C-alpha positions, 0 to 999 in steps of 0.5 A, a space after each residue: 499500500 502506497 500512502 500518498 500524504 502525511 496524514 495517511 502515514 501518520 493514521 497508519 503509524 497510528 492504527 499498526 501501534 510500536 510493535 508486533 511479535 509472530 512464530 513463523 517458520 518456528 522463528 520467533 519473530 518481532 518488529 518494532 518502531 524506534 522510538 522517536 524516529 518512528 520508523 520500523 525495524 524487522 528482527 528474526 531469533 535464529 541460533 546458529 546461522 550458517 554463512 550460506 543462510 546469513 547471505 540468504 537473509 542478507 538478500 532478502 531483509 530490506 536493504 540488508 542486514 543491519 543488525 546482528 547480535 546474538 542470534 538476533 538478524 535484523 533490518 531498519 526501514 530508514 534508508 533511501 528510499 523509505 520516509 523517515 516518520 520523525 522528519 514527516 513535518 521537517 520542512 528542510 527535510 530533503 525528499 527523494 523520488 518515488 520515497 515511501 513508508 514502510 509498513 508494518 504488513 511490508 516488514 513482516 512479509 520481508 521477515 516471512 519471505 526470507 524464512 521461506 528462502 531458508 526453508 527453500 534451501 534447507 537451512 532451517 
């Protein structure tokens, strides 16, 4: 879903909430909104990830793995092309053509697609 204006983005953020957790393919998944910034991050809690599995995760995450600690792998949605909610009303913040707000649903799909790819390759 592409949101067209700041009001729609703010409404979506209010509707989504700040946290979601779920299990998929027997893996614990989390989505967290970063306080103060407003963007979302997705996390997979995995055990003993091989280098090949890590590469698959990196390929399927939005802009690759940006967090890795104690068998938790994560990505954030605050890159060029991502609307950062903290700056919705800051006229000095540069807007990029085609940038979009990455929704909770978007992050969930990225997490699930990563796990599906690991299952497909026999790595999970």
